[in-house]
C-alpha positions as CSV (number, residue, x, y, z in Angstrom):
1,M,10.2,2.8,-19.0
2,T,8.6,3.9,-15.8
3,T,4.9,4.1,-15.3
4,A,3.0,6.5,-13.1
5,L,1.2,4.5,-10.4
6,K,-2.3,4.7,-9.1
7,I,-1.7,4.1,-5.4
8,L,-4.4,3.1,-2.9
9,L,-3.1,4.2,0.5
10,I,-5.0,2.7,3.4
11,E,-3.9,4.5,6.6
12,D,-5.8,5.9,9.6
13,D,-3.2,8.3,10.8
14,M,-3.4,11.8,9.2
15,I,0.2,12.6,9.9
16,E,1.3,9.4,8.1
17,I,-1.0,10.3,5.2
18,M,0.4,13.8,4.9
19,K,4.0,12.4,5.2
20,F,3.4,9.9,2.4
21,N,1.7,12.5,0.1
22,R,4.7,14.8,0.6
23,V,7.2,12.1,-0.4
24,V,5.2,11.0,-3.4
25,K,4.6,14.6,-4.7
26,A,8.4,15.3,-4.5
27,M,9.1,12.3,-6.8
28,P,9.8,12.9,-10.6
29,I,6.9,10.7,-11.6
30,A,3.4,12.0,-11.1
31,H,1.9,9.1,-9.1
32,S,-1.8,9.5,-8.1
33,I,-2.9,8.6,-4.6
34,I,-6.3,7.4,-3.5
35,E,-6.8,7.5,0.3
36,A,-8.9,5.2,2.6
37,S,-8.8,5.6,6.4
38,N,-9.5,1.9,7.1
39,G,-9.8,-1.5,5.5
40,E,-13.6,-1.2,5.2
41,E,-13.3,2.1,3.2
42,G,-10.6,0.5,1.1
43,L,-12.8,-2.4,0.1
44,K,-15.5,0.0,-0.7
45,L,-13.1,1.9,-3.1
46,L,-12.2,-1.4,-4.8
47,E,-15.8,-2.2,-5.7
48,N,-15.4,0.0,-8.8
49,K,-13.5,-2.6,-10.9
50,D,-12.9,0.0,-13.7
51,E,-10.8,2.2,-11.3
52,L,-8.5,-0.4,-9.6
53,P,-5.2,0.8,-8.2
54,D,-1.9,-0.4,-9.5
55,I,-0.6,-1.0,-5.9
56,I,-2.0,-0.9,-2.4
57,L,0.0,0.4,0.6
58,L,-1.6,-0.8,3.7
59,D,-1.2,-0.1,7.4
60,L,-1.9,-3.0,9.8
61,N,-3.3,-1.4,12.9
62,M,-6.6,0.3,11.9
63,P,-10.2,0.4,13.2
64,K,-13.1,-1.5,11.6
65,I,-11.2,-3.8,9.3
66,N,-7.5,-4.0,10.1
67,G,-4.7,-4.7,7.6
68,I,-4.5,-8.4,8.0
69,E,-8.3,-8.8,7.7
70,F,-8.2,-6.5,4.6
71,L,-5.4,-8.5,3.0
72,S,-7.2,-11.8,3.7
73,L,-10.4,-10.5,2.0
74,L,-8.4,-9.0,-1.0
75,K,-6.5,-12.2,-1.7
76,K,-9.8,-14.3,-1.7
77,D,-11.3,-12.1,-4.4
78,A,-10.3,-13.4,-7.9
79,E,-10.7,-9.9,-9.4
80,L,-8.5,-8.2,-6.8
81,Q,-5.9,-10.7,-5.6
82,H,-3.4,-9.7,-8.4
83,I,-3.0,-6.2,-7.0
84,P,0.4,-5.9,-5.3
85,T,-0.1,-5.0,-1.7
86,I,2.6,-3.7,0.5
87,I,2.3,-3.4,4.2
88,L,3.6,-0.1,5.6
89,T,3.5,-0.3,9.4
90,T,5.3,0.3,12.7
91,S,4.7,-3.3,13.8
92,N,7.9,-5.3,13.8
93,N,6.0,-8.3,15.3
94,Y,7.4,-11.4,13.5
95,K,3.9,-13.0,13.8
96,D,2.4,-10.2,11.8
97,L,5.1,-10.3,9.2
98,K,4.8,-14.1,8.8
99,E,1.0,-14.0,8.6
100,C,1.1,-11.3,5.9
101,Y,3.4,-13.3,3.7
102,E,1.4,-16.5,4.2
103,I,-1.7,-14.6,3.0
104,G,0.2,-13.2,0.0
105,V,1.5,-9.8,0.7
106,S,4.0,-8.4,-1.9
107,G,6.1,-6.6,0.7
108,Y,6.4,-5.6,4.3
109,I,8.0,-2.2,5.2
110,L,8.6,-0.9,8.6
111,K,8.0,2.8,9.0
112,P,11.3,4.2,10.2
113,L,11.4,7.0,12.7
114,K,14.0,9.1,10.7
115,C,12.5,11.1,7.9
116,E,15.3,10.5,5.5
117,E,14.9,6.7,5.9
118,Y,11.2,7.0,5.4
119,I,11.6,9.0,2.2
120,E,14.2,6.5,0.9
121,K,12.0,3.5,1.6
122,I,8.9,5.0,-0.1
123,Q,10.9,6.2,-3.1
124,K,12.5,2.7,-3.5
125,V,9.2,0.8,-3.3
126,L,7.4,3.1,-5.7
127,S,10.4,3.1,-8.1
128,Y,10.4,-0.7,-8.1
129,W,6.7,-1.0,-8.8
130,S,6.7,1.7,-11.5
131,I,9.1,-0.4,-13.6
132,N,7.5,-3.8,-12.8
133,E,6.0,-5.7,-15.8
134,L,2.8,-6.5,-13.9
135,I,2.0,-2.8,-13.7
136,K,2.7,-2.2,-17.3
137,R,-0.2,-4.5,-18.3
């Protein structure tokens, strides 16, 4: 059985936000999306422990609190560290990839340039997490 996900998208690029929303809205499951434009705003949204997202999709390069800083803070918080967090970035820097996995990221996805590849990657990651037992809690 698949579960509709509550997704926290932390992304500072409006074009990327619109692209993500378009892909999710075209999916057969009605996932909901909460948006934050940087890590600081994302942390603020997570203060409401009654409305936590099922997964977080996180860009790395953002103002104020970047993706790696956000991930570090998230994984140190006992009430939030269980939330699966997937990096969605253009950075193919191995140092970033390695650091994210050392901190505890659940996935690292490179944003492809081709629209079809982007759609396929987003659909696959959301399909996986919508059947994951952790989410069905």
